C-alpha positions as CSV (number, residue, x, y, z in Angstrom):
1,X,0.0,0.0,0.0
2,X,1.3,3.4,-0.9
3,X,-0.2,6.4,0.9
4,X,2.7,8.8,0.7
5,X,3.0,10.5,-2.7
6,X,3.7,13.8,-4.3
7,X,0.8,15.0,-6.4
8,X,1.3,18.4,-7.9
9,X,-2.0,20.2,-7.0
10,X,-1.5,22.7,-9.8
11,X,-1.7,20.0,-12.4
12,X,-2.9,16.8,-10.7
13,X,0.2,14.9,-11.9
14,X,1.6,12.2,-9.6
15,X,5.3,12.8,-9.4
16,X,6.6,10.3,-6.8
17,X,5.3,7.5,-4.5
18,X,6.7,6.0,-1.3
19,X,5.6,2.9,0.6
20,X,4.5,3.0,4.2
21,X,6.6,1.2,6.8
22,X,5.6,-2.3,7.7
23,X,5.1,-3.0,11.4
24,X,8.6,-4.3,11.7
25,X,9.9,-1.1,10.3
26,X,8.0,0.9,13.0
27,X,9.4,-1.3,15.8
28,X,12.9,-0.8,14.3
29,X,12.4,3.0,14.3
30,X,11.2,3.0,17.9
31,X,14.2,1.0,19.0
32,X,16.6,3.2,17.1
33,X,15.1,6.4,18.5
34,X,15.2,5.1,22.1
35,X,18.8,4.0,21.7
36,X,19.8,7.3,20.2
37,X,18.2,9.2,23.1
38,X,20.8,7.9,25.6
39,X,23.8,9.5,23.8
40,X,22.0,12.6,22.5
41,X,20.7,13.5,26.0
42,X,24.2,13.2,27.3
43,X,25.6,15.5,24.6
44,X,26.7,18.9,25.8
45,X,24.0,21.5,25.2
46,X,26.6,23.6,23.4
47,X,27.1,20.8,20.9
48,X,23.3,20.4,20.4
49,X,23.0,24.1,19.7
50,X,25.8,23.9,17.1
51,X,23.8,21.2,15.2
52,X,20.8,23.5,15.1
53,X,23.0,26.3,13.8
54,X,24.4,24.0,11.1
55,X,20.8,23.1,10.1
56,X,19.9,26.7,9.8
57,X,23.0,27.3,7.6
58,X,21.9,24.5,5.3
59,X,18.4,26.0,5.1
60,X,19.9,29.2,4.0
61,X,22.1,27.5,1.4
62,X,19.4,25.4,-0.1
63,X,16.5,27.9,0.3
64,X,15.5,28.0,-3.4
65,X,15.5,24.2,-3.8
66,X,13.5,23.6,-0.6
67,X,11.0,26.3,-1.5
68,X,10.4,24.9,-5.0
69,X,9.8,21.4,-3.4
70,X,7.1,23.0,-1.1
71,X,5.5,24.6,-4.1
72,X,5.5,21.4,-6.1
73,X,4.1,19.3,-3.3
74,X,1.4,21.5,-1.8
75,X,1.0,24.5,-4.1
76,X,2.3,27.3,-1.9
77,X,3.2,30.4,-4.0
78,X,7.0,30.4,-4.5
79,X,7.7,33.6,-2.7
80,X,5.8,32.5,0.3
81,X,7.5,29.1,0.2
82,X,10.9,30.9,0.3
83,X,9.6,32.9,3.3
84,X,8.7,29.7,5.1
85,X,12.2,28.4,4.7
86,X,13.6,31.7,6.0
87,X,11.3,31.6,9.0
88,X,12.4,28.0,9.7
89,X,16.0,29.0,9.7
90,X,15.3,31.9,12.0
91,X,13.6,29.5,14.5
92,X,16.6,27.2,14.5
93,X,18.9,30.1,15.1
94,X,16.7,31.4,17.9
95,X,17.0,28.2,19.8
96,X,20.7,27.8,19.1
97,X,21.7,31.4,19.9
98,X,19.6,31.4,23.2
99,X,20.4,27.9,24.3
100,X,22.3,28.9,27.5
101,X,19.5,31.1,28.7
102,X,16.7,28.7,27.7
103,X,18.4,25.7,29.4
104,X,19.6,27.6,32.5
105,X,18.9,26.2,35.9
106,X,16.4,28.1,38.1
107,X,17.7,28.7,41.6
108,X,14.8,28.8,44.1
109,X,14.8,31.0,47.2
110,X,13.2,28.4,49.4
111,X,14.4,28.0,53.0
112,X,15.5,24.9,54.8
113,X,18.2,23.6,52.5
114,X,21.6,24.4,51.2
115,X,20.1,24.8,47.7
116,X,17.0,24.2,45.7
117,X,17.5,24.1,41.9
118,X,15.1,23.3,39.1
119,X,16.9,21.8,36.1
120,X,15.6,21.4,32.5
121,X,16.2,17.9,31.4
122,X,14.9,15.8,28.4
123,X,12.3,13.1,28.7
124,X,13.0,10.8,25.8
125,X,11.6,9.9,22.4
126,X,8.8,12.0,21.1
127,X,6.4,11.5,18.2
128,X,5.5,14.5,16.0
129,X,2.5,14.3,13.6
130,X,2.8,17.3,11.2
131,X,0.6,18.7,8.4
132,X,1.2,19.7,4.8
133,X,0.3,23.4,4.8
134,X,3.7,24.5,6.2
135,X,5.9,21.4,5.5
136,X,9.1,22.8,7.1
137,X,7.9,25.5,9.6
138,X,5.6,23.1,11.5
139,X,8.3,20.5,11.8
140,X,11.0,22.9,12.9
141,X,9.0,24.6,15.6
142,X,8.5,21.2,17.2
143,X,11.8,19.6,16.5
144,X,14.2,22.5,17.2
145,X,13.4,23.1,21.0
146,X,13.2,19.4,21.7
147,X,16.4,18.5,20.0
148,X,18.1,21.3,21.9
149,X,16.7,19.7,25.1
150,X,18.2,16.3,24.2
151,X,14.9,14.6,23.2
152,X,14.8,12.5,20.1
153,X,12.2,12.7,17.4
154,X,10.1,10.3,15.4
155,X,8.4,12.4,12.7
156,X,5.3,11.3,10.9
157,X,4.7,13.9,8.1
158,X,1.6,14.4,5.9
159,X,1.0,11.9,3.1
160,X,1.2,14.6,0.4
161,X,4.6,16.0,1.1
162,X,6.9,13.0,1.4
163,X,9.8,14.5,-0.4
164,X,9.9,17.5,1.9
165,X,9.7,15.0,4.8
166,X,12.7,13.1,3.5
167,X,14.8,16.2,2.9
168,X,14.3,17.4,6.4
169,X,15.7,14.2,7.8
170,X,18.5,14.5,5.3
171,X,19.4,18.0,6.4
172,X,19.5,17.1,10.1
173,X,21.9,14.3,9.2
174,X,24.0,16.5,7.0
175,X,24.3,19.1,9.8
176,X,25.8,16.5,12.1
177,X,22.8,15.3,14.2
178,X,23.7,11.8,15.4
179,X,22.1,8.9,13.6
180,X,18.6,8.2,14.7
181,X,18.1,11.3,16.8
182,X,15.6,12.4,14.1
183,X,13.8,9.7,12.2
184,X,11.3,10.2,9.5
185,X,8.6,7.5,9.5
186,X,6.1,6.9,6.7
187,X,3.6,5.4,9.1
188,X,-0.1,4.8,8.9
189,X,-2.5,6.3,11.4
190,X,-2.8,3.0,13.2
191,X,0.9,2.7,13.4
192,X,1.1,6.2,14.9
193,X,-1.3,5.1,17.6
194,X,0.9,2.1,18.3
195,X,3.9,4.3,18.6
196,X,2.2,6.7,21.0
197,X,1.2,3.7,23.2
198,X,4.8,2.3,23.2
199,X,6.6,2.6,26.5
200,X,9.7,4.0,24.8
201,X,7.7,7.1,23.6
202,X,7.3,9.9,26.2
203,X,5.0,12.4,24.4
204,X,3.4,13.5,21.1
205,X,2.8,16.8,19.4
206,X,0.2,17.1,16.6
207,X,-0.6,20.0,14.3
208,X,-3.7,19.2,12.2
209,X,-7.4,18.8,12.2
210,X,-9.8,18.5,15.2
211,X,-10.5,14.9,14.2
212,X,-6.8,13.9,14.2
213,X,-6.2,15.8,17.4
214,X,-9.1,14.1,19.2
215,X,-7.8,10.7,18.1
216,X,-4.2,11.4,19.1
217,X,-5.3,12.9,22.5
218,X,-7.4,9.8,23.2
219,X,-4.5,7.5,22.6
220,X,-2.1,9.6,24.6
221,X,-4.5,9.9,27.5
222,X,-5.0,6.2,27.7
223,X,-1.3,5.7,27.9
224,X,-0.6,8.7,30.2
225,X,1.5,10.5,27.6
226,X,1.9,14.3,27.4
227,X,0.4,15.8,24.3
228,X,0.5,19.2,22.5
229,X,-2.2,20.0,20.0
230,X,-2.4,22.8,17.5
231,X,-5.6,22.4,15.7
232,X,-8.0,24.5,13.6
233,X,-9.0,28.2,13.9
234,X,-11.7,30.6,12.8
235,X,-9.9,33.9,13.6
236,X,-11.8,37.1,13.8
237,X,-10.4,40.2,12.1
238,X,-12.3,43.1,13.9
239,X,-12.3,46.5,12.2
240,X,-13.5,49.2,14.6
241,X,-12.4,52.1,12.4
242,X,-9.6,53.1,10.1
243,X,-7.9,56.3,9.0
244,X,-6.6,54.4,6.0
245,X,-9.1,51.8,4.9
246,X,-7.2,50.8,1.8
247,X,-4.2,49.8,4.0
248,X,-6.5,48.0,6.4
249,X,-8.1,46.0,3.5
250,X,-4.7,45.2,2.1
251,X,-3.8,43.7,5.5
252,X,-7.1,41.9,5.6
253,X,-6.6,40.4,2.1
254,X,-3.2,39.2,3.0
255,X,-4.3,37.8,6.3
256,X,-7.0,35.7,4.5
257,X,-5.4,34.7,1.2
258,X,-1.8,34.0,2.3
259,X,-1.0,30.3,1.6
260,X,-4.1,30.3,-0.5
261,X,-6.1,30.6,2.7
262,X,-4.8,27.3,4.1
263,X,-3.5,28.5,7.5
264,X,-5.0,27.7,10.8
265,X,-4.5,31.3,12.0
266,X,-5.7,33.0,8.8
267,X,-8.3,35.7,9.2
268,X,-11.5,33.8,8.4
269,X,-14.1,36.2,9.8
270,X,-14.2,39.9,9.2
271,X,-16.3,41.8,11.8
272,X,-16.6,45.4,10.7
273,X,-18.2,48.4,12.5
274,X,-21.3,49.6,10.6
275,X,-19.8,53.0,10.0
276,X,-17.0,51.4,8.1
277,X,-18.8,48.4,6.6
278,X,-19.7,49.6,3.2
279,X,-16.3,51.0,2.4
280,X,-14.6,47.9,3.7
281,X,-16.8,45.6,1.7
282,X,-16.4,47.6,-1.5
283,X,-12.6,47.6,-1.2
284,X,-12.1,44.0,-0.2
285,X,-14.4,42.6,-2.9
286,X,-12.3,44.5,-5.4
287,X,-9.1,43.2,-3.8
288,X,-10.3,39.6,-3.9
289,X,-11.4,39.9,-7.5
290,X,-8.0,41.4,-8.4
291,X,-6.2,38.5,-6.9
292,X,-4.5,36.3,-9.5
293,X,-4.8,32.5,-9.1
294,X,-2.3,30.6,-11.1
295,X,0.9,28.4,-11.3
296,X,2.4,28.8,-7.8
297,X,5.9,28.7,-9.3
298,X,5.1,31.9,-11.2
299,X,5.9,34.9,-9.1
300,X,3.0,36.8,-10.7
301,X,0.5,34.4,-9.1
302,X,-0.9,35.7,-5.8
303,X,-2.5,32.4,-4.8
304,X,-2.0,28.9,-6.0
305,X,-4.2,25.8,-5.9
306,X,-5.6,24.2,-2.8
307,X,-3.7,21.1,-1.5
308,X,-6.0,18.8,-3.5
309,X,-9.1,18.6,-5.6
310,X,-10.8,16.8,-2.7
311,X,-10.0,19.7,-0.4
312,X,-11.2,22.2,-3.0
313,X,-14.5,20.4,-3.6
314,X,-15.2,20.1,0.2
315,X,-14.8,23.9,0.5
316,X,-17.2,24.5,-2.4
317,X,-19.7,22.3,-0.6
318,X,-19.5,24.6,2.4
319,X,-20.0,27.7,0.2
320,X,-22.9,26.2,-1.7
321,X,-24.6,25.1,1.5
322,X,-24.4,28.6,3.0
323,X,-25.8,30.2,-0.2
324,X,-28.6,27.7,-0.4
325,X,-29.6,28.7,3.1
326,X,-29.6,32.4,2.4
327,X,-26.0,33.7,2.6
328,X,-25.0,36.4,0.1
329,X,-22.2,35.5,-2.2
330,X,-20.3,38.8,-2.7
331,X,-17.7,37.3,-5.0
332,X,-16.2,34.0,-6.1
333,X,-17.6,30.7,-4.9
334,X,-16.6,28.5,-7.8
335,X,-13.9,26.1,-8.8
336,X,-11.7,27.7,-11.5
337,X,-12.0,26.0,-14.9
338,X,-8.5,24.8,-15.4
339,X,-6.4,21.8,-14.4
340,X,-5.5,21.6,-10.7
341,X,-7.3,22.3,-7.4
342,X,-8.0,26.0,-7.9
343,X,-10.9,28.0,-6.3
344,X,-12.0,31.6,-6.8
345,X,-11.3,33.9,-3.8
346,X,-14.6,34.0,-2.1
347,X,-16.5,36.4,0.2
348,X,-19.8,35.5,2.0
349,X,-22.1,37.8,3.9
350,X,-25.4,37.2,5.8
351,X,-24.0,33.9,7.3
352,X,-26.2,32.6,10.2
353,X,-25.7,29.9,12.8
354,X,-27.8,27.5,10.8
355,X,-25.1,27.4,8.1
356,X,-21.9,25.2,8.3
357,X,-19.9,28.3,7.3
358,X,-20.8,29.9,10.6
359,X,-19.2,27.4,12.9
360,X,-16.8,25.3,10.7
361,X,-13.3,26.3,9.7
362,X,-13.1,27.5,6.1
363,X,-9.7,26.1,5.0
364,X,-9.0,28.0,1.8
365,X,-9.5,31.4,0.1
366,X,-12.9,32.0,1.6
367,X,-13.9,34.6,4.2
368,X,-17.2,35.6,6.0
369,X,-18.1,39.3,6.6
370,X,-20.3,40.5,9.4
371,X,-21.6,44.0,10.1
372,X,-21.5,44.9,13.8
373,X,-23.2,47.8,15.6
374,X,-21.0,48.0,18.7
375,X,-17.8,46.8,20.3
376,X,-19.8,44.4,22.5
377,X,-21.5,42.8,19.5
378,X,-18.1,42.4,17.9
379,X,-16.6,40.7,20.9
380,X,-19.6,38.5,21.4
381,X,-19.6,37.4,17.8
382,X,-15.8,36.9,17.8
383,X,-16.1,34.7,20.9
384,X,-19.1,32.7,19.5
385,X,-16.8,30.0,18.1
386,X,-15.6,26.6,19.2
387,X,-12.2,27.8,18.1
388,X,-9.8,30.1,20.0
389,X,-6.5,30.3,18.1
390,X,-6.0,34.0,17.5
391,X,-7.7,37.2,16.5
392,X,-6.9,40.8,15.7
393,X,-8.4,44.2,16.3
394,X,-7.9,47.2,14.0
395,X,-8.3,50.8,14.9
396,X,-6.7,54.2,14.7
397,X,-6.7,54.2,18.5
398,X,-4.5,51.3,19.6
399,X,-5.5,51.8,23.3
400,X,-9.1,51.1,22.5
401,X,-8.1,48.2,20.3
402,X,-6.0,46.7,23.0
403,X,-8.9,46.7,25.4
404,X,-11.0,44.9,22.8
405,X,-8.2,42.4,22.1
406,X,-7.9,41.6,25.8
407,X,-11.6,40.4,25.7
408,X,-11.0,37.9,22.9
409,X,-11.1,34.2,24.0
410,X,-8.0,33.2,22.1
411,X,-4.4,32.1,22.6
412,X,-3.0,35.0,20.6
413,X,-4.5,38.5,20.2
414,X,-3.1,41.2,18.0
415,X,-3.6,44.9,17.5
416,X,-3.2,46.3,14.0
417,X,-1.5,43.1,12.7
418,X,-2.7,39.6,12.3
419,X,-1.2,36.1,12.6
420,X,2.3,37.3,13.3
421,X,4.7,34.3,13.9
422,X,8.2,34.9,15.1
423,X,10.7,32.6,16.9
424,X,10.3,34.4,20.3
425,X,6.5,34.6,20.3
426,X,4.3,31.8,21.8
427,X,2.0,30.0,19.3
428,X,-1.1,28.1,20.4
429,X,-4.8,28.4,21.2
430,X,-7.6,27.5,23.5
431,X,-11.0,25.8,23.2
432,X,-11.0,23.4,20.2
433,X,-7.9,25.1,18.7
434,X,-5.9,22.8,21.0
435,X,-3.6,23.2,24.0
436,X,0.1,23.7,24.7
437,X,2.4,26.2,23.1
438,X,5.2,26.2,20.6
439,X,8.0,28.7,19.9
440,X,10.0,30.8,22.3
441,X,10.8,29.5,25.8
442,X,7.2,28.2,25.9
443,X,7.9,25.7,23.2
444,X,10.9,24.3,25.1
445,X,8.8,23.9,28.3
446,X,6.3,21.4,26.9
447,X,8.4,18.1,26.8
448,X,10.9,18.8,29.6
449,X,11.6,17.3,32.9
450,X,11.6,20.2,35.3
451,X,13.7,18.4,37.8
452,X,14.1,19.6,41.3
453,X,17.5,19.0,43.0
454,X,17.4,20.0,46.6
455,X,20.4,19.7,48.9
456,X,19.6,19.6,52.6
457,X,21.6,21.5,55.2
458,X,24.1,19.4,57.1
């Protein structure tokens, strides 16, 4: 059975196929990862940091090649793919450059002993289950802090980006990471469940769908394993007012259509004050209609295809269902008549709770617009979601916007920007968007033994 294959979503052409591991191969990977942990955990932190720096250097050197592979496998516009590689390198350098501070012991001022110190120590082999929409960034933000700690990684990547998965493993080896400290596994979902249950695995991190997160969390819970989940989102983009609506709409368009709308923290719901609503709608409809969909390898294409025709068709079903129940289609809504998984950039209004588009994540170039009559209505509507990843508030008065942002039930709230991801900022959500954090010191604190060493007075 082959479930790992590169299918160019811009053409539908199958370019490469790879077999999944048999059960013996999975057991071999578990044994190798466990054996590698002993020596990697004992390696000096400075040496572990040097490996991360070397990986970042290779990312810089091979950026064009790696970006093109992303574009081929999942359709990301080439300039954005290059940006993903650059961000991945920056994350690696962040953990390498700040290793001493991030791994430093914490001395506690607690009486009754000579000393009380909390050390940061690794825990063992970890399973990572990563998605296709950011093939390198998602892997690096999980792997970098944990390799710095001394944990080892078993990485199950998405089935539609196997070549990216293999090249990541290759780069870690090229950078000097000891053999088997990072192992790519072309595993099935059932095999992943077996890996999580195995006593040699100490935790699991998944970025993906609610369904996948629920399944992984259930298996991890049954086996008392720590789990980090980064799941879906339906981020609100709240416009209170603007002294430059064209600039605000430009930001809104970018926040929704980046990565062809296939980002968990994309701006999926625009909540606009009634005084600004008509101008905002007029400008953003024009912006969506001016957005060029085409070959993602062509720098003139603003958006590329969705990851697959199946994903595209599922999104069209969500749009059609909303329109059938009374939603207003402001623009777009149809598959583009050309080879590949292309969809017109789409805007919906008059969406109500009876429609799937109200509560479900719209994972593609589709947004919903609401008119709100007050700040309280905007906050209530923004929080009326099972998701809680991030959200943003836009206003010419940042103090007012900050007050509104603090009322949002999300893991990340922004004022006059949206979806910012930087190595030193925490990333994660609440509610059905998951739990746990990645990036910054928070990412390093998830799979760590915070070990107390207390020396009594004589």
